[in-house]
PyMOL CGO cylinders between C-alpha atoms (Angstrom):
from pymol import cmd
from pymol.cgo import CYLINDER

trace = [
    CYLINDER, 79.73, 103.50, 152.08, 76.21, 102.07, 151.92, 0.3, 1, 1, 1, 1, 1, 1,
    CYLINDER, 76.21, 102.07, 151.92, 74.76, 98.69, 151.02, 0.3, 1, 1, 1, 1, 1, 1,
    CYLINDER, 74.76, 98.69, 151.02, 71.47, 98.60, 149.09, 0.3, 1, 1, 1, 1, 1, 1,
    CYLINDER, 71.47, 98.60, 149.09, 69.23, 95.53, 149.31, 0.3, 1, 1, 1, 1, 1, 1,
    CYLINDER, 69.23, 95.53, 149.31, 66.44, 95.27, 146.73, 0.3, 1, 1, 1, 1, 1, 1,
    CYLINDER, 66.44, 95.27, 146.73, 63.83, 92.95, 148.22, 0.3, 1, 1, 1, 1, 1, 1,
    CYLINDER, 63.83, 92.95, 148.22, 60.24, 91.83, 147.90, 0.3, 1, 1, 1, 1, 1, 1,
    CYLINDER, 60.24, 91.83, 147.90, 58.01, 89.68, 150.08, 0.3, 1, 1, 1, 1, 1, 1,
    CYLINDER, 58.01, 89.68, 150.08, 59.37, 86.29, 149.02, 0.3, 1, 1, 1, 1, 1, 1,
    CYLINDER, 59.37, 86.29, 149.02, 61.76, 83.69, 150.29, 0.3, 1, 1, 1, 1, 1, 1,
    CYLINDER, 61.76, 83.69, 150.29, 64.41, 84.99, 147.92, 0.3, 1, 1, 1, 1, 1, 1,
    CYLINDER, 64.41, 84.99, 147.92, 63.83, 88.54, 149.14, 0.3, 1, 1, 1, 1, 1, 1,
    CYLINDER, 63.83, 88.54, 149.14, 64.14, 87.46, 152.75, 0.3, 1, 1, 1, 1, 1, 1,
    CYLINDER, 64.14, 87.46, 152.75, 67.38, 85.63, 152.01, 0.3, 1, 1, 1, 1, 1, 1,
    CYLINDER, 67.38, 85.63, 152.01, 68.73, 88.75, 150.28, 0.3, 1, 1, 1, 1, 1, 1,
    CYLINDER, 68.73, 88.75, 150.28, 67.79, 90.83, 153.32, 0.3, 1, 1, 1, 1, 1, 1,
    CYLINDER, 67.79, 90.83, 153.32, 69.62, 88.49, 155.71, 0.3, 1, 1, 1, 1, 1, 1,
    CYLINDER, 69.62, 88.49, 155.71, 72.68, 88.45, 153.41, 0.3, 1, 1, 1, 1, 1, 1,
    CYLINDER, 72.68, 88.45, 153.41, 72.62, 92.26, 153.15, 0.3, 1, 1, 1, 1, 1, 1,
    CYLINDER, 72.62, 92.26, 153.15, 72.61, 92.67, 156.94, 0.3, 1, 1, 1, 1, 1, 1,
    CYLINDER, 72.61, 92.67, 156.94, 75.60, 90.33, 157.18, 0.3, 1, 1, 1, 1, 1, 1,
    CYLINDER, 75.60, 90.33, 157.18, 77.38, 92.21, 154.37, 0.3, 1, 1, 1, 1, 1, 1,
    CYLINDER, 77.38, 92.21, 154.37, 76.76, 95.60, 156.01, 0.3, 1, 1, 1, 1, 1, 1,
    CYLINDER, 76.76, 95.60, 156.01, 77.99, 94.27, 159.36, 0.3, 1, 1, 1, 1, 1, 1,
    CYLINDER, 77.99, 94.27, 159.36, 81.14, 92.83, 157.79, 0.3, 1, 1, 1, 1, 1, 1,
    CYLINDER, 81.14, 92.83, 157.79, 81.90, 96.09, 155.97, 0.3, 1, 1, 1, 1, 1, 1,
    CYLINDER, 81.90, 96.09, 155.97, 80.93, 98.29, 158.92, 0.3, 1, 1, 1, 1, 1, 1,
    CYLINDER, 80.93, 98.29, 158.92, 78.40, 100.32, 156.96, 0.3, 1, 1, 1, 1, 1, 1,
    CYLINDER, 78.40, 100.32, 156.96, 74.70, 101.12, 156.88, 0.3, 1, 1, 1, 1, 1, 1,
    CYLINDER, 74.70, 101.12, 156.88, 72.00, 99.26, 154.96, 0.3, 1, 1, 1, 1, 1, 1,
    CYLINDER, 72.00, 99.26, 154.96, 69.20, 100.71, 152.87, 0.3, 1, 1, 1, 1, 1, 1,
    CYLINDER, 69.20, 100.71, 152.87, 66.43, 98.24, 152.07, 0.3, 1, 1, 1, 1, 1, 1,
    CYLINDER, 66.43, 98.24, 152.07, 64.47, 99.08, 148.91, 0.3, 1, 1, 1, 1, 1, 1,
    CYLINDER, 64.47, 99.08, 148.91, 61.09, 97.37, 149.26, 0.3, 1, 1, 1, 1, 1, 1,
    CYLINDER, 61.09, 97.37, 149.26, 59.83, 96.34, 145.83, 0.3, 1, 1, 1, 1, 1, 1,
    CYLINDER, 59.83, 96.34, 145.83, 57.08, 94.01, 147.02, 0.3, 1, 1, 1, 1, 1, 1,
    CYLINDER, 57.08, 94.01, 147.02, 53.42, 94.60, 147.72, 0.3, 1, 1, 1, 1, 1, 1,
    CYLINDER, 53.42, 94.60, 147.72, 53.74, 94.15, 151.48, 0.3, 1, 1, 1, 1, 1, 1,
    CYLINDER, 53.74, 94.15, 151.48, 55.67, 96.03, 154.12, 0.3, 1, 1, 1, 1, 1, 1,
    CYLINDER, 55.67, 96.03, 154.12, 59.21, 94.81, 154.87, 0.3, 1, 1, 1, 1, 1, 1,
    CYLINDER, 59.21, 94.81, 154.87, 59.72, 93.80, 158.49, 0.3, 1, 1, 1, 1, 1, 1,
    CYLINDER, 59.72, 93.80, 158.49, 63.27, 94.01, 159.81, 0.3, 1, 1, 1, 1, 1, 1,
    CYLINDER, 63.27, 94.01, 159.81, 62.40, 93.83, 163.51, 0.3, 1, 1, 1, 1, 1, 1,
    CYLINDER, 62.40, 93.83, 163.51, 63.15, 90.12, 163.78, 0.3, 1, 1, 1, 1, 1, 1,
    CYLINDER, 63.15, 90.12, 163.78, 66.60, 90.41, 162.20, 0.3, 1, 1, 1, 1, 1, 1,
    CYLINDER, 66.60, 90.41, 162.20, 69.81, 90.64, 164.19, 0.3, 1, 1, 1, 1, 1, 1,
    CYLINDER, 69.81, 90.64, 164.19, 70.81, 94.15, 163.11, 0.3, 1, 1, 1, 1, 1, 1,
    CYLINDER, 70.81, 94.15, 163.11, 73.26, 94.90, 165.93, 0.3, 1, 1, 1, 1, 1, 1,
    CYLINDER, 73.26, 94.90, 165.93, 75.91, 97.36, 164.75, 0.3, 1, 1, 1, 1, 1, 1,
    CYLINDER, 75.91, 97.36, 164.75, 73.99, 97.98, 161.48, 0.3, 1, 1, 1, 1, 1, 1,
    CYLINDER, 73.99, 97.98, 161.48, 71.82, 101.01, 160.82, 0.3, 1, 1, 1, 1, 1, 1,
    CYLINDER, 71.82, 101.01, 160.82, 68.90, 99.89, 158.64, 0.3, 1, 1, 1, 1, 1, 1,
    CYLINDER, 68.90, 99.89, 158.64, 66.49, 102.15, 156.79, 0.3, 1, 1, 1, 1, 1, 1,
    CYLINDER, 66.49, 102.15, 156.79, 63.67, 101.10, 154.48, 0.3, 1, 1, 1, 1, 1, 1,
    CYLINDER, 63.67, 101.10, 154.48, 62.67, 102.88, 151.27, 0.3, 1, 1, 1, 1, 1, 1,
    CYLINDER, 62.67, 102.88, 151.27, 59.18, 101.87, 150.21, 0.3, 1, 1, 1, 1, 1, 1,
    CYLINDER, 59.18, 101.87, 150.21, 58.63, 101.36, 146.47, 0.3, 1, 1, 1, 1, 1, 1,
    CYLINDER, 58.63, 101.36, 146.47, 55.75, 98.89, 146.87, 0.3, 1, 1, 1, 1, 1, 1,
    CYLINDER, 55.75, 98.89, 146.87, 53.50, 98.04, 143.96, 0.3, 1, 1, 1, 1, 1, 1,
    CYLINDER, 53.50, 98.04, 143.96, 55.64, 99.51, 141.19, 0.3, 1, 1, 1, 1, 1, 1,
    CYLINDER, 55.64, 99.51, 141.19, 56.12, 97.58, 137.95, 0.3, 1, 1, 1, 1, 1, 1,
    CYLINDER, 56.12, 97.58, 137.95, 59.42, 95.91, 137.08, 0.3, 1, 1, 1, 1, 1, 1,
    CYLINDER, 59.42, 95.91, 137.08, 60.50, 98.70, 134.72, 0.3, 1, 1, 1, 1, 1, 1,
    CYLINDER, 60.50, 98.70, 134.72, 60.11, 101.36, 137.41, 0.3, 1, 1, 1, 1, 1, 1,
    CYLINDER, 60.11, 101.36, 137.41, 61.49, 99.07, 140.12, 0.3, 1, 1, 1, 1, 1, 1,
    CYLINDER, 61.49, 99.07, 140.12, 64.85, 98.66, 138.42, 0.3, 1, 1, 1, 1, 1, 1,
    CYLINDER, 64.85, 98.66, 138.42, 65.10, 102.39, 137.91, 0.3, 1, 1, 1, 1, 1, 1,
    CYLINDER, 65.10, 102.39, 137.91, 64.16, 103.05, 141.54, 0.3, 1, 1, 1, 1, 1, 1,
    CYLINDER, 64.16, 103.05, 141.54, 66.95, 100.77, 142.77, 0.3, 1, 1, 1, 1, 1, 1,
    CYLINDER, 66.95, 100.77, 142.77, 69.51, 102.33, 140.41, 0.3, 1, 1, 1, 1, 1, 1,
    CYLINDER, 69.51, 102.33, 140.41, 68.38, 105.80, 141.58, 0.3, 1, 1, 1, 1, 1, 1,
    CYLINDER, 68.38, 105.80, 141.58, 68.85, 104.81, 145.25, 0.3, 1, 1, 1, 1, 1, 1,
    CYLINDER, 68.85, 104.81, 145.25, 72.34, 103.50, 144.47, 0.3, 1, 1, 1, 1, 1, 1,
    CYLINDER, 72.34, 103.50, 144.47, 73.27, 106.85, 142.92, 0.3, 1, 1, 1, 1, 1, 1,
    CYLINDER, 73.27, 106.85, 142.92, 71.54, 109.02, 145.54, 0.3, 1, 1, 1, 1, 1, 1,
    CYLINDER, 71.54, 109.02, 145.54, 73.16, 107.24, 148.46, 0.3, 1, 1, 1, 1, 1, 1,
    CYLINDER, 73.16, 107.24, 148.46, 76.51, 106.60, 146.76, 0.3, 1, 1, 1, 1, 1, 1,
    CYLINDER, 76.51, 106.60, 146.76, 76.14, 102.92, 147.55, 0.3, 1, 1, 1, 1, 1, 1,
    CYLINDER, 76.14, 102.92, 147.55, 79.06, 100.57, 147.11, 0.3, 1, 1, 1, 1, 1, 1,
    CYLINDER, 79.06, 100.57, 147.11, 77.17, 97.28, 146.74, 0.3, 1, 1, 1, 1, 1, 1,
    CYLINDER, 77.17, 97.28, 146.74, 73.75, 95.92, 145.79, 0.3, 1, 1, 1, 1, 1, 1,
    CYLINDER, 73.75, 95.92, 145.79, 72.29, 92.72, 147.27, 0.3, 1, 1, 1, 1, 1, 1,
    CYLINDER, 72.29, 92.72, 147.27, 69.45, 90.89, 145.49, 0.3, 1, 1, 1, 1, 1, 1,
    CYLINDER, 69.45, 90.89, 145.49, 67.73, 87.53, 145.73, 0.3, 1, 1, 1, 1, 1, 1,
    CYLINDER, 67.73, 87.53, 145.73, 67.47, 85.48, 142.55, 0.3, 1, 1, 1, 1, 1, 1,
    CYLINDER, 67.47, 85.48, 142.55, 65.31, 82.54, 141.55, 0.3, 1, 1, 1, 1, 1, 1,
    CYLINDER, 65.31, 82.54, 141.55, 66.50, 79.43, 139.80, 0.3, 1, 1, 1, 1, 1, 1,
    CYLINDER, 66.50, 79.43, 139.80, 65.11, 79.51, 136.28, 0.3, 1, 1, 1, 1, 1, 1,
    CYLINDER, 65.11, 79.51, 136.28, 65.43, 77.39, 133.19, 0.3, 1, 1, 1, 1, 1, 1,
    CYLINDER, 65.43, 77.39, 133.19, 67.42, 78.73, 130.23, 0.3, 1, 1, 1, 1, 1, 1,
    CYLINDER, 67.42, 78.73, 130.23, 64.17, 79.08, 128.26, 0.3, 1, 1, 1, 1, 1, 1,
    CYLINDER, 64.17, 79.08, 128.26, 62.59, 81.01, 131.13, 0.3, 1, 1, 1, 1, 1, 1,
    CYLINDER, 62.59, 81.01, 131.13, 65.54, 83.38, 131.22, 0.3, 1, 1, 1, 1, 1, 1,
    CYLINDER, 65.54, 83.38, 131.22, 65.47, 83.98, 127.47, 0.3, 1, 1, 1, 1, 1, 1,
    CYLINDER, 65.47, 83.98, 127.47, 61.74, 84.55, 127.15, 0.3, 1, 1, 1, 1, 1, 1,
    CYLINDER, 61.74, 84.55, 127.15, 60.71, 86.23, 130.36, 0.3, 1, 1, 1, 1, 1, 1,
    CYLINDER, 60.71, 86.23, 130.36, 63.61, 88.37, 131.51, 0.3, 1, 1, 1, 1, 1, 1,
    CYLINDER, 63.61, 88.37, 131.51, 63.55, 89.49, 135.12, 0.3, 1, 1, 1, 1, 1, 1,
    CYLINDER, 63.55, 89.49, 135.12, 64.07, 92.37, 137.47, 0.3, 1, 1, 1, 1, 1, 1,
    CYLINDER, 64.07, 92.37, 137.47, 67.09, 90.58, 138.94, 0.3, 1, 1, 1, 1, 1, 1,
    CYLINDER, 67.09, 90.58, 138.94, 68.61, 90.24, 135.50, 0.3, 1, 1, 1, 1, 1, 1,
    CYLINDER, 68.61, 90.24, 135.50, 68.10, 93.96, 134.77, 0.3, 1, 1, 1, 1, 1, 1,
    CYLINDER, 68.10, 93.96, 134.77, 69.74, 94.87, 138.06, 0.3, 1, 1, 1, 1, 1, 1,
    CYLINDER, 69.74, 94.87, 138.06, 72.68, 92.55, 137.41, 0.3, 1, 1, 1, 1, 1, 1,
    CYLINDER, 72.68, 92.55, 137.41, 73.30, 94.17, 134.03, 0.3, 1, 1, 1, 1, 1, 1,
    CYLINDER, 73.30, 94.17, 134.03, 72.50, 97.80, 134.87, 0.3, 1, 1, 1, 1, 1, 1,
    CYLINDER, 72.50, 97.80, 134.87, 73.91, 98.20, 138.37, 0.3, 1, 1, 1, 1, 1, 1,
    CYLINDER, 73.91, 98.20, 138.37, 76.81, 100.65, 138.54, 0.3, 1, 1, 1, 1, 1, 1,
    CYLINDER, 76.81, 100.65, 138.54, 78.16, 98.84, 141.64, 0.3, 1, 1, 1, 1, 1, 1,
    CYLINDER, 78.16, 98.84, 141.64, 79.05, 95.19, 142.36, 0.3, 1, 1, 1, 1, 1, 1,
    CYLINDER, 79.05, 95.19, 142.36, 76.02, 92.95, 142.92, 0.3, 1, 1, 1, 1, 1, 1,
    CYLINDER, 76.02, 92.95, 142.92, 75.79, 90.15, 145.47, 0.3, 1, 1, 1, 1, 1, 1,
    CYLINDER, 75.79, 90.15, 145.47, 73.13, 87.78, 144.10, 0.3, 1, 1, 1, 1, 1, 1,
    CYLINDER, 73.13, 87.78, 144.10, 71.93, 85.18, 146.60, 0.3, 1, 1, 1, 1, 1, 1,
    CYLINDER, 71.93, 85.18, 146.60, 69.74, 82.18, 145.88, 0.3, 1, 1, 1, 1, 1, 1,
    CYLINDER, 69.74, 82.18, 145.88, 67.93, 79.57, 147.91, 0.3, 1, 1, 1, 1, 1, 1,
    CYLINDER, 67.93, 79.57, 147.91, 69.82, 76.38, 148.73, 0.3, 1, 1, 1, 1, 1, 1,
    CYLINDER, 69.82, 76.38, 148.73, 69.53, 73.68, 146.10, 0.3, 1, 1, 1, 1, 1, 1,
    CYLINDER, 69.53, 73.68, 146.10, 66.38, 71.67, 146.57, 0.3, 1, 1, 1, 1, 1, 1,
    CYLINDER, 66.38, 71.67, 146.57, 64.48, 74.36, 148.47, 0.3, 1, 1, 1, 1, 1, 1,
    CYLINDER, 64.48, 74.36, 148.47, 61.28, 75.43, 146.71, 0.3, 1, 1, 1, 1, 1, 1,
    CYLINDER, 61.28, 75.43, 146.71, 61.18, 78.99, 145.36, 0.3, 1, 1, 1, 1, 1, 1,
    CYLINDER, 61.18, 78.99, 145.36, 58.36, 81.37, 146.28, 0.3, 1, 1, 1, 1, 1, 1,
    CYLINDER, 58.36, 81.37, 146.28, 56.90, 81.11, 142.78, 0.3, 1, 1, 1, 1, 1, 1,
    CYLINDER, 56.90, 81.11, 142.78, 56.00, 77.47, 143.46, 0.3, 1, 1, 1, 1, 1, 1,
    CYLINDER, 56.00, 77.47, 143.46, 53.15, 78.73, 145.62, 0.3, 1, 1, 1, 1, 1, 1,
    CYLINDER, 53.15, 78.73, 145.62, 51.82, 81.45, 143.29, 0.3, 1, 1, 1, 1, 1, 1,
    CYLINDER, 51.82, 81.45, 143.29, 48.99, 79.44, 141.74, 0.3, 1, 1, 1, 1, 1, 1,
    CYLINDER, 48.99, 79.44, 141.74, 47.49, 77.61, 144.69, 0.3, 1, 1, 1, 1, 1, 1,
    CYLINDER, 47.49, 77.61, 144.69, 43.82, 76.68, 144.31, 0.3, 1, 1, 1, 1, 1, 1,
    CYLINDER, 43.82, 76.68, 144.31, 41.30, 79.08, 145.85, 0.3, 1, 1, 1, 1, 1, 1,
    CYLINDER, 41.30, 79.08, 145.85, 40.80, 78.46, 149.53, 0.3, 1, 1, 1, 1, 1, 1,
    CYLINDER, 40.80, 78.46, 149.53, 44.30, 77.11, 150.18, 0.3, 1, 1, 1, 1, 1, 1,
    CYLINDER, 44.30, 77.11, 150.18, 46.36, 79.30, 152.45, 0.3, 1, 1, 1, 1, 1, 1,
    CYLINDER, 46.36, 79.30, 152.45, 49.76, 80.35, 151.27, 0.3, 1, 1, 1, 1, 1, 1,
    CYLINDER, 49.76, 80.35, 151.27, 52.23, 79.12, 153.88, 0.3, 1, 1, 1, 1, 1, 1,
    CYLINDER, 52.23, 79.12, 153.88, 55.75, 80.22, 152.94, 0.3, 1, 1, 1, 1, 1, 1,
    CYLINDER, 55.75, 80.22, 152.94, 58.72, 81.46, 154.91, 0.3, 1, 1, 1, 1, 1, 1,
]
cmd.load_cgo(trace, "trace")
């Protein structure tokens, strides 16, 4: 029994990581973190007592390959659950853009726990287009 968490370096990814650790602890199983972001995933500051955590690095891959990489990890490790972070999007945004989260929700062969930021909290994408010279300060 293994939990897979597909994460990137965003607030939603961090929330998914925290939820995945809690899920693995509750189920008494290990956690495999599939890093889909461009930066290294840091799990050292998480309370991972009683949970074995390993990180699979898939940084910098495009969305098409990322979904396949997560599905492959689920099959290879015989995972029983997938944890992902999702962003709040408008209906038009969902219809036109699609998303990695949406692909994973539809294509995952195991149940998916999709976590989102609390209502009113700004998503990571809010900070994507800051003017040059402004530091990105996100959690």
